[in-house]
C-alpha positions as semicolon CSV with decimal commas, in nm:
position;residue;x (nm);y (nm);z (nm)
1;M;2,722;-1,634;-4,160
2;E;2,845;-1,379;-4,414
3;A;3,015;-1,067;-4,288
4;G;2,782;-0,773;-4,246
5;V;2,466;-0,985;-4,225
6;K;2,270;-0,930;-3,902
7;E;2,115;-1,222;-3,716
8;E;1,767;-1,078;-3,777
9;D;1,832;-1,064;-4,152
10;A;1,948;-1,427;-4,151
11;G;1,618;-1,540;-3,999
12;V;1,750;-1,567;-3,643
13;P;1,539;-1,344;-3,415
14;A;1,725;-1,101;-3,191
15;T;1,678;-1,181;-2,826
16;R;1,495;-0,955;-2,585
17;A;1,483;-0,948;-2,207
18;G;1,319;-0,729;-1,947
19;F;1,109;-0,695;-1,634
20;V;0,732;-0,662;-1,596
21;A;0,601;-0,551;-1,255
22;L;0,253;-0,674;-1,163
23;I;0,102;-0,428;-0,916
24;G;-0,241;-0,385;-0,767
25;A;-0,449;-0,393;-0,452
26;P;-0,441;-0,706;-0,233
27;N;-0,620;-1,009;-0,378
28;A;-0,647;-0,864;-0,729
29;G;-0,516;-1,195;-0,863
30;K;-0,151;-1,105;-0,927
31;S;-0,010;-1,434;-0,800
32;T;-0,262;-1,639;-0,998
33;L;-0,180;-1,441;-1,313
34;L;0,194;-1,478;-1,255
35;N;0,161;-1,855;-1,230
36;A;-0,050;-1,860;-1,548
37;L;0,205;-1,650;-1,739
38;V;0,503;-1,855;-1,625
39;G;0,322;-2,186;-1,664
40;S;0,436;-2,310;-1,325
41;K;0,374;-2,232;-0,960
42;V;0,620;-1,967;-0,846
43;S;0,393;-1,752;-0,628
44;I;0,154;-1,865;-0,357
45;V;-0,221;-1,811;-0,381
46;T;-0,451;-1,808;-0,078
47;H;-0,781;-1,662;0,038
48;K;-0,596;-1,432;0,278
49;V;-0,514;-1,079;0,162
50;Q;-0,154;-0,957;0,144
51;T;-0,022;-1,312;0,095
52;T;0,273;-1,206;-0,119
53;R;0,523;-1,029;0,104
54;A;0,840;-0,993;-0,101
55;L;0,916;-0,958;-0,471
56;V;0,862;-1,294;-0,640
57;R;1,014;-1,318;-0,985
58;G;0,876;-1,566;-1,237
59;I;1,071;-1,617;-1,558
60;T;0,936;-1,730;-1,892
61;I;1,043;-1,730;-2,256
62;H;0,803;-1,633;-2,532
63;D;0,923;-1,625;-2,892
64;A;1,273;-1,473;-2,861
65;A;1,196;-1,275;-2,544
66;Q;1,279;-1,367;-2,186
67;I;1,026;-1,197;-1,960
68;I;1,089;-1,164;-1,588
69;F;0,761;-1,105;-1,408
70;V;0,775;-0,942;-1,066
71;D;0,480;-1,030;-0,844
72;T;0,471;-0,746;-0,593
73;P;0,291;-0,739;-0,257
74;G;-0,055;-0,588;-0,274
75;I;-0,051;-0,212;-0,229
76;F;-0,266;-0,084;0,056
77;A;-0,264;0,174;0,334
78;P;0,005;0,044;0,573
79;R;-0,062;0,028;0,945
80;R;0,220;-0,185;1,082
81;R;0,595;-0,206;1,022
82;L;0,554;-0,519;0,808
83;D;0,286;-0,339;0,606
84;R;0,521;-0,048;0,536
85;A;0,798;-0,282;0,426
86;M;0,565;-0,462;0,185
87;V;0,426;-0,146;0,026
88;T;0,775;0,004;-0,010
89;T;0,889;-0,319;-0,177
90;A;0,594;-0,313;-0,416
91;W;0,660;0,041;-0,538
92;G;1,032;-0,030;-0,560
93;G;0,965;-0,326;-0,787
94;A;0,741;-0,115;-1,007
95;A;0,994;0,168;-1,033
96;D;1,268;-0,067;-1,154
97;A;1,062;-0,251;-1,418
98;D;1,057;-0,197;-1,795
99;V;0,677;-0,228;-1,799
100;V;0,431;-0,161;-1,517
101;A;0,111;-0,365;-1,531
102;L;-0,176;-0,263;-1,304
103;L;-0,410;-0,552;-1,229
104;I;-0,762;-0,466;-1,119
105;D;-1,024;-0,707;-0,987
106;A;-1,305;-0,627;-1,230
107;R;-1,567;-0,734;-0,976
108;K;-1,451;-0,471;-0,725
109;G;-1,370;-0,198;-0,977
110;L;-1,196;0,127;-0,884
111;T;-1,192;0,103;-0,506
112;D;-1,023;0,372;-0,298
113;E;-0,708;0,157;-0,284
114;V;-0,702;0,122;-0,662
115;R;-0,765;0,494;-0,714
116;D;-0,464;0,573;-0,495
117;I;-0,247;0,341;-0,705
118;V;-0,376;0,490;-1,029
119;G;-0,303;0,840;-0,900
120;R;0,054;0,750;-0,815
121;L;0,106;0,582;-1,152
122;G;-0,001;0,902;-1,321
123;S;0,213;1,135;-1,110
124;D;0,528;0,944;-1,013
125;F;0,622;0,742;-1,320
126;P;0,788;0,869;-1,641
127;A;0,550;0,924;-1,930
128;N;0,762;0,703;-2,156
129;R;0,748;0,405;-1,917
130;P;0,496;0,159;-2,067
131;K;0,193;0,120;-1,844
132;V;-0,060;-0,155;-1,900
133;L;-0,407;-0,197;-1,754
134;I;-0,524;-0,553;-1,691
135;L;-0,883;-0,617;-1,589
136;N;-0,896;-0,956;-1,421
137;K;-1,182;-1,199;-1,347
138;I;-1,368;-1,121;-1,669
139;D;-1,531;-1,464;-1,648
140;V;-1,761;-1,333;-1,374
141;V;-1,824;-0,973;-1,495
142;K;-2,054;-0,852;-1,773
143;R;-1,896;-0,689;-2,078
144;D;-2,063;-0,348;-2,041
145;R;-1,926;-0,327;-1,686
146;L;-1,576;-0,414;-1,815
147;L;-1,589;-0,148;-2,087
148;A;-1,706;0,119;-1,840
149;L;-1,431;0,025;-1,596
150;A;-1,164;0,035;-1,868
151;A;-1,282;0,379;-1,983
152;E;-1,282;0,519;-1,629
153;A;-0,931;0,393;-1,554
154;N;-0,793;0,524;-1,884
155;E;-0,933;0,867;-1,810
156;A;-0,713;0,881;-1,501
157;V;-0,394;0,739;-1,658
158;A;-0,292;0,714;-2,024
159;F;-0,236;0,337;-2,031
160;D;-0,052;0,213;-2,340
161;R;-0,276;-0,091;-2,366
162;T;-0,576;-0,241;-2,188
163;F;-0,623;-0,616;-2,155
164;M;-0,914;-0,816;-2,021
165;V;-0,821;-1,155;-1,878
166;S;-0,920;-1,433;-1,647
167;A;-0,608;-1,543;-1,464
168;L;-0,800;-1,843;-1,333
169;T;-0,918;-1,981;-1,671
170;G;-0,635;-1,841;-1,885
171;D;-0,869;-1,641;-2,109
172;G;-0,680;-1,348;-2,264
173;V;-0,343;-1,448;-2,117
174;A;-0,193;-1,537;-2,458
175;D;-0,261;-1,187;-2,597
176;L;-0,104;-1,036;-2,287
177;M;0,204;-1,253;-2,325
178;N;0,242;-1,155;-2,692
179;Y;0,239;-0,788;-2,597
180;F;0,495;-0,824;-2,319
181;A;0,731;-1,020;-2,545
182;A;0,707;-0,753;-2,816
183;V;0,792;-0,458;-2,588
184;M;1,084;-0,610;-2,398
185;P;1,416;-0,429;-2,462
186;A;1,654;-0,592;-2,707
187;G;1,940;-0,772;-2,534
188;P;2,067;-1,107;-2,412
189;W;1,864;-1,326;-2,178
190;L;1,934;-1,259;-1,812
191;Y;1,872;-1,609;-1,674
192;P;1,930;-1,968;-1,792
193;E;1,669;-2,093;-2,036
194;D;1,521;-2,352;-1,797
195;Q;1,501;-2,127;-1,488
196;M;1,147;-2,032;-1,380
197;S;1,222;-1,818;-1,074
198;D;1,515;-1,639;-0,914
199;L;1,398;-1,731;-0,565
200;P;1,632;-1,985;-0,400
201;L;1,473;-2,328;-0,358
202;R;1,482;-2,286;0,020
203;A;1,274;-1,968;-0,007
204;L;1,033;-2,122;-0,258
205;A;0,986;-2,420;-0,028
206;A;0,905;-2,192;0,265
207;E;0,649;-2,008;0,051
208;V;0,481;-2,335;-0,048
209;T;0,438;-2,434;0,316
210;R;0,314;-2,085;0,407
211;E;0,051;-2,118;0,137
212;K;-0,076;-2,445;0,284
213;L;-0,072;-2,289;0,630
214;M;-0,282;-1,994;0,515
215;M;-0,524;-2,209;0,316
216;R;-0,583;-2,439;0,611
217;L;-0,608;-2,171;0,879
218;H;-0,687;-1,848;0,695
219;E;-0,973;-1,765;0,933
220;E;-0,826;-1,894;1,259
221;L;-0,463;-1,785;1,222
222;P;-0,374;-1,415;1,234
223;Y;-0,146;-1,257;0,977
224;E;0,146;-1,277;1,220
225;S;0,299;-1,606;1,104
226;T;0,587;-1,693;0,878
227;V;0,780;-1,999;0,758
228;E;1,156;-2,042;0,727
229;T;1,353;-2,331;0,578
230;E;1,626;-2,416;0,827
231;K;1,782;-2,719;0,656
232;W;1,783;-2,862;0,304
233;T;1,956;-3,199;0,285
234;E;1,996;-3,404;-0,033
235;T;1,969;-3,778;0,042
236;P;1,981;-4,095;-0,174
237;K;1,604;-4,120;-0,127
238;G;1,520;-3,759;-0,212
239;V;1,534;-3,434;-0,014
240;R;1,489;-3,376;0,357
241;I;1,351;-3,030;0,434
242;D;1,334;-2,895;0,789
243;Q;1,114;-2,588;0,832
244;V;0,999;-2,376;1,124
245;I;0,661;-2,207;1,141
246;Y;0,694;-1,898;1,358
247;V;0,387;-1,759;1,536
248;A;0,350;-1,471;1,781
249;R;0,173;-1,644;2,072
250;D;0,140;-1,989;2,226
251;S;-0,233;-1,991;2,149
252;Q;-0,145;-1,965;1,779
253;R;0,102;-2,252;1,816
254;K;-0,179;-2,472;1,946
255;I;-0,396;-2,376;1,649
256;V;-0,124;-2,473;1,401
257;L;-0,058;-2,805;1,573
258;G;-0,427;-2,895;1,603
259;K;-0,578;-3,168;1,817
260;G;-0,334;-3,456;1,835
261;G;-0,114;-3,284;1,574
262;Q;-0,371;-3,340;1,301
263;T;-0,360;-2,986;1,157
264;I;0,016;-2,969;1,112
265;K;0,013;-3,320;0,963
266;A;-0,241;-3,207;0,701
267;I;-0,035;-2,895;0,624
268;S;0,278;-3,108;0,589
269;M;0,112;-3,357;0,353
270;A;-0,022;-3,082;0,126
271;A;0,310;-2,899;0,118
272;R;0,509;-3,217;0,061
273;H;0,303;-3,297;-0,249
274;D;0,375;-2,958;-0,410
275;L;0,740;-2,962;-0,305
276;A;0,797;-3,305;-0,460
277;E;0,656;-3,176;-0,790
278;M;0,874;-2,867;-0,765
279;V;1,205;-3,049;-0,708
280;G;1,122;-3,359;-0,914
281;K;1,207;-3,609;-0,639
282;P;1,060;-3,743;-0,313
283;V;1,048;-3,490;-0,029
284;H;1,063;-3,568;0,341
285;L;0,925;-3,259;0,515
286;F;0,965;-3,195;0,888
287;L;0,770;-2,903;1,032
288;F;0,826;-2,743;1,373
289;V;0,619;-2,468;1,533
290;K;0,788;-2,208;1,750
291;V;0,661;-1,900;1,932
292;R;0,860;-1,587;1,861
293;E;0,689;-1,285;2,009
294;N;0,712;-0,964;1,807
295;W;0,886;-1,143;1,520
296;S;0,751;-0,872;1,289
297;D;0,985;-0,626;1,465
298;D;1,295;-0,843;1,408
299;P;1,522;-0,720;1,122
300;E;1,649;-1,077;1,062
301;R;1,298;-1,198;0,976
302;Y;1,270;-0,922;0,714
303;R;1,599;-1,028;0,556
304;E;1,470;-1,386;0,538
305;M;1,162;-1,258;0,350
306;G;1,365;-1,037;0,116
307;L;1,228;-0,713;0,263
308;E;1,401;-0,398;0,380
309;F;1,351;-0,339;0,752
310;P;1,170;-0,003;0,791
311;R;1,301;0,212;1,073
């Protein structure tokens, strides 16, 4: 390359890299949208609200931009210590991002929870921080309702752009991706080109199993359960993964095990399938269920989940 000629001028695009925080009320569809944007499963999706507990980063490359998406826990009025930790984590992720994207379930509209988030976006964030409004689930909402919702939200906060998407079908996701890539700050990529998440494999594996646990028992099992990967052993025949499902009471342990162990076997089979796809080799998954009373008051459990322990 001749001296004095910039890479852009020579037809080589300058690289960009930055963070996009996806925030919203519980079950707005943030995890589903994150997986659609990244093109791979990096965040769990269940029927149960407040599924995402820590910051889950999904990484993708679009044109010359590396975009790191931060799937934050749903923001709601906290009642318990774990709730407070999750909400604090969500706002912390938003404060550190280059772009803040508020995702709203278009079917529910501006609920009280969403109005509280919108109010904080308008008062606590710098005016020059790009803020994006994303109306999700447009495949099940009429257009006039979408337009009215977009107008109402933009009256409360001066969003830089408004997008209407269906995270489930992928409708509108490409336009959203083009925008994010264009507004990322110029600079070198922050992660290797083939990396899709900054979560360690052990943590991702625990999240996959927790998803299957919640999907199987989302009505029977209370929110007080968590999964930890205790061992990860590479073998000539694949990977052996030992995980512990922690519950708060013995009655919950019996629910997870099921009659004759049938429930935990079904959870293990479903998780093993996803884990094998994730690591690209056979997975031998061993699940154990243990009772740990008041685990949600244990600082070590918060560290395992990537949360700060609130005092």
